[in-house]
N, C-alpha and C positions, 0 to 999 in steps of 0.2 A: 598413738592409737589410730588404727586405720579407719577410713570411712569409704563410702561408695566412690567418691570422686578420686581419692588417691589410688584406690584399687584399679579404676579404669585408666588412670594415667599410667600406672605401672603396666597394665595390659597392652598399652600402645607399643611397648618394647618387646612383646612376645614374638617368638619365631614364626608362629602360625598366623598367616595373613588374615584368616577368618576371625581369629580372636581380636586382632588389631582393628579390623573393620567394625566388629561389634562394640569394641571399646570406644572408637571414635563416634559411633552413633549414640552410645549411652551418654557420653559427655555432653552432647547437645541436649539430650533429654533432661539431664540433671540441672541444666541452666545455672551452672556455677562458673564464675569468672576465672577460677583457678584452671579451668580446662583450656583457656585461650592459647597460652604459650605452647602446651603440648600438642594441641590441634594444629597450630601453625607449623610446628616441626613436622607433623604428619602430612602436610601438603607436599613434602618432598619424599614421601614413602615410596618404596620400590614397587608397590602394588597399586594398580589403578583404583581398585574398589576401595582401598583404604583412603586414598587421596580424595575420592569423591565423597566418602562418608565424612571425612574431616571438613571438607568445604561446606557440606550441607549443615553440619553442626555449627560451624563458625557463623554461617548466615543466620542460624537460629539464635545463637547467643547475642548477635547484634551489637549493640553499643560498646560493650567492653572490648570487642575485637577490632573496632574501626582503626584506632591509631596504630596498633601493632601491624595490622594488614597494610597500612600505608608504608611502613618500612619495607615490607615484602616486595613492593613494586620495584625496588632496586636489587632484589636478590639475584645472585649469579645464576640460579637455576631458572630457566625460562618458564618451566612448567609451574613453578611457584608464583612467578609474576602473573601468569595467565590466570591461575586460580584466585590469587589475591584481587586482581582487577575485576574478575567475574563476581566475586562476593561483594566487593565495594560497589559495584553497579546496582546492587539491591539495598545496601545499608549505609552508604557513605554520607558523611556530613562535612561541614566546612573545615573541620580539623585536619582533613587530609587533602585539602585543596592544592597545596603546593606539591606534594608527592604525585598527585594525579596530573597536574600540569606538566611536571617533569616527564612522566611516563608517556606523554603524547609524542615524545621524541624517540620512543622505542622503535627499533626496526621490526618488531613483532606486531603484525597488524591486529592480532587478537587482543593483545594488551592495549593497543590504541583504541580499538573498538569499545572494549569494556570501560576503559578510563573515560572516554567521551560520554558514555551512557551514565557513568557515575557523576560527571560534571553536570549533566542534564538534570540529575536528581537534586544536586546542590543548588543550582540556579543562581550562581553568583554572577553579578553583572560584569565583573572585571574579566570573566572568562570569555565574554562574547567575541572579542576580537580574535582570540585564538580559535574559537569554534568556527568563525567565518573562514579562516584559513584552511581549516580541516574539511570544508566543503569541496576542496580541491584534492583531497587525499587520493592516492592512486587506487585504493581499495574501495569498491562500492559500499561494502558494509560499514566502513568507517564514515564515509560521506553521509550515509543514511542516518547513522546515529548522531552525527553532528547536526544534521538538519532537525532531527527530533529534539535535540538538546536546545537548539536555538528557539524552536517553536515553544518549548516549555517556558521560556522566559516571557512569552506573551508580547504585549504591545511595546515593551522596552526594546525588543529586537528589530522593530520596524524601521527606524531611521537608518541604521547601518545596512540593512538588507536592501532598502530602496536605493541607497547610494550605489550598491553593487549593480543595479540595473544599468548604470552608466559606464561600467567597467569596459575597457577596450577588448578584453578577452571574452569571446562568446561563451566559453565554458563557465566562466565565473557568473555571467548573466544567467545562464541556464540553471545553475545550482541555486542561485538566488530565487528565481521564479519557482523552482521546485519546493524550496523551503517556505515561500509565501503560501503555497498551496496547503501546507500543514497548519499555518496560522489562521487561514480563512477569515482574515480581517476585512471588513467593508472599506477600511481606509486604504486598501491596496488596489481597489477596483480601477480608479482613474489612472494610476501609474501603469497598471497592467494593460489597460486599453491603449495607452501610449506606446507600450512595447509592441502590441499587435500592429499598430499603425506604422511604426517607425523603425523598429529594430531591423538591422540589415541581415540577420541570420534567420533562416526559415525555421530551424529547430527551436529557437528561442521563441519565435512568434507562435508556433504550434503549442508549445508548452504554456505560454501565457494564456492562450485560449482554453486549454485544459484546466488551468488554475481558475479562470473566470467561471468555468462550469462548476467547479467544486465549491467556490464561494457562493454562487447562486444569486448574485445581486442583479435585479432586473435592469439596472442602468446599462448593463453590457449587452442586452439582447439586440438592439439595433445594429451594433457593431458586429455581432456574431452572424446576424442575418446577411450583412454586407459581405462578411468573410466567405459565405457560401459561393460567391462568384470567383473566388481565387482558388484554382485547382490545388495549390499547395497547402491551403488552409481548410479546404472544404470538409475533409473527414473530421478534423479536430472540432470544427464549428458544429457539425451535425451532432457529434457525441456530446458536446457541451450543452447544446440546446435541449437535447434529450434529458441530460442530467438535471438541468434547471426546470424541467417539466413546463416549458413555456408554451402556452396555448397560442401565443402570437407567432410561433414558429410552425404551426401545423400546416398551413397552406404551402409554405416554402418547402417543408419536408415532403409533402405529397408531390410537389412539383419535381423534386429530386428523383422520385421513383417514376413518375409519369413521363418525364421527358426522355428517359432512357428506353431503348428498344427492347422491352422484356421479351418480345417474341424471338429476338436473336439468341436468347439463352435457353429457350425451350429445348429439352431433350439433348442438351449439349453437356459434355463433361469438361471440367476445367482443364485448360492446357497451359503448361508452364511458359510457352513461348507466345501465347496470345495476349497482347497488351490490354485487350478489353477486360480480362479478368483481373489484372493487376490494377488498372486505372479506374474501371467503372464499377466493378462489383463491391469493393469495400465501402464506398459511400452509400451505395444502394442498400447494402445489408445494414449499415449503421442507421440509415434513415428509417428502415423498418423497425429496428429496435428502439429508436428514439420515439417514434409514434406510439409504440407500446408503453414506454415510460410516461408519456404525456397523458395517454388514455382518452383522447378526445374522440367521440363516436364518429365524427365526420371522416376519420381515417379508415374506417372499416371497409368501404368499397374498394379502395386502392389496395388494401392488404388482402382482401379476398381475391382480387385480380392477380396479385403477386403469387398466389398459390399455384398459378398456372406455369410459373417458371420453375423448372426442376432445380435450379441452383439457388432460388430464393424460397423454395417451399418450406424448408425447415424453419427459417427465420420468421416467415409470414405466419405459419401455423402457431409457433410459439407466441408471436405478438398478439394474435387474435384471442388467445386464452386470457388476456388481460381485460377484455371488453365485456364479458358477461353476456346477459340476455340479448343485447343488440347484435352481438356477433353470432349468436345461435341462429337468429332469424335469417341473417344473410347467408350463413352456411347451409341451413336447411334448403333455402331457395336454390343455391348452387347445386346441392346434392340431387335435387329433383331432376335437373336437366343435364348433369355432367355424365357423359358416357365413359370417360377414361377411368379404368379401374384403379390405377395407381393414385390418381388424384382423389378419387372417391374414398380410398383407404385413408388418405391424409385428412380429408374433411371429417370423416367419422372419428378419427383419432383425436382431432382437435375438439370436436363436439364432446367426446368422452371426457376430455380435460376440463370442459366447461360444465360437467355434471350430467350430460345426457347419457342415457342407457337405452340400447335397442328395445323396442316395444313400448317405450314411453310416448313416442310421437309417431303417428302414421305418416309416411312420406308418400 
């Protein structure tokens, strides 16, 4: 005697792709384990819509589909491998640990990427060594998933990651630092500070500073303030201090803006061959944004002054919108005396972002 499940399984063999697609969807909705094997066969269907419906239903069915999908990771059809690994990335458990580890050798980066994500879901400690190796995969998406999978393991992943900070290959050290940024562990602050001080590669030192900014531990602030003196680390240090919202950095960030000749940039357009724009403007813009993140009112005068630079005007105007009433007072004062119509326009636009409307205040 036929029932709904057997009817839909039979419909998966219909010549009409629309009927096959509807059948694949229905088998997921029926939540019957008998649909697993037919749906897995449908992963190799000639029609893309049917394959997608089958994959969605297998994901919905969940646990009964896990082991059969593990066998699909070695299927001769690469599309089946891709689909199986993608589904397992959402539902895998330790029963498919070995098939997933084997699939990491696949020449297909999509299979590797989804398999790594599935391993991150399982969080088996014995996969850590393999995941560390995958931080060097040639495909960025695989490296990113490997970093997330390692971070999912929490504090257990710290010792091997910290060991990688001593690796002679700068790329290995760089990936380790990037992964530590995902962990955000206070226990990594001191090792990262050592990287900033001693690593021979500038990119690694810059990334260590960015990671310290993400972690946000105040122990790193003196080091970051010192890094402002190094031209190769200055931009990263400014961004990190802003991210940490460190009030201890306010005066140093104000100095970054004040010591540069803002007048040199007034009414100038950026030129591709002018080194001032490449070397001086990015830290200047970053300092403006960092002061906005910190939100200390003592930064308002320098930000109002920065409005006078055509190249800094947009960043300064945006920054001032973070300061509320104190910024309004300073902007109203400037508006009363400023004859430049373009600057007046930006002042009034900034005031409107702060809630001011014409007619509310007599100038």
